[in-house]
N, C-alpha and C positions, 0 to 999 in steps of 0.2 A: 504494500500500500504506500509506503514511504517513497519508493522508487517512482510510482505513478504520480505522486504529488510533485516530486522534483522534476519529472519529465514534463508535466503540465506547466509548471512555472517557467521552465526553460523555453518551452514552445511559446508561451505567452510573451516572454521577454523578446524572443526573436521576431515574432509577428509585430509586437509594439515597436521594436527598433526599425523594422522594415517600413512600417507606416510612417513613423516619425522622420526617417531619413529620406522618404520619397521613393524608395524602391518598390513599394506596392502601388504607386500611382498608376502605372500602365494597366495593371490588373483591375484596379478600381475604375479607371476611366473606361475600360472595355465593358465592364459590367453596367456602368451608367449608360453608355452608348447603346448597349443591347436592350436595356429597359426602355430607352427612348424610342428605339426602332419598333419594339413590340407595341408601344403606345401609338404608333402610326407616323412618327417623324422619319423622314427619309434618311438613309444611312449616312450620307455626306454631312447633312446638317446635324445629325445626332453625334457624329464624331467631333464636329466643331463645338457643339454645345457641351459635350461631356468633358472636353479638355478645359473649357472655361469653368465649368461647375466644380471639377475636382480641384482646380487651383484656388477657388474662392470659398468653398464650403468644407466643413469638416466631415468626418465619416458619419457621425451621428446625424447631421443634417441631410446627408445623401441617403442614409438609410430611411429617415422619415419621409423624404421625397418619394422613395421607391414604395414605401408603405402607402403613401397618399395616392400613388398612381394605380394601386390595386383596385379592381372594380368592386363596387358594392352591389347589392341586389338590384337588378333591373338595368345595370349599366353594361355597355358592350365590353367584351373582354380584350379586344385588340383592334388596331386600325382605326382608332377614334379621332385622331388629329390633334393639333396643337390647342385649339380652343377648349376641347373637352379635357385635355391634359392639364391646362392651367386651372380649370374649374376644380378638378380633382385635387390638385396640389394645394389649393387654398385650404383644404381640410387640415393640413399640417399646422396651420396658424403660425408658421415661421416666416415672418416678413422678409428676412434676409434671403432665405432659400427661395422664396417666391420671386423676389426681385432678381436674383441671380439667374433663375430659370428663364424668366421672361426677357430680361435684357440679353441673355445669351441667345435665345431664340431669334430676337430681332436683329442683333449684330451678325449672327451667322447667316440669317436670311439675306441680309444686305451684302454679305461677303466680306465684312470687315471684322469678323470675330476672330 
């Protein structure tokens, strides 16, 4: 049991160090982009938005956004577009995360993101 606890603590330290040092950013960015594509954002725009979002939001905020994008009863499960995405993300009640998502969408749509 003691070895398991030590192994868990070591793994947590490694993951925490990777996130803190930015080594996990490409993985997190890919996951965010995938969630945006699943929501109906085209792949090129999702890649642009994910890069900006990962740079500006912490992991907890990104997780809340992903949870907010999850469909509730009666909502479409995929391909619903940016307007519906923003409506869903408002459920998180995280003003900074909402602002980053919407400005990222706008800047990336204009090609200056």
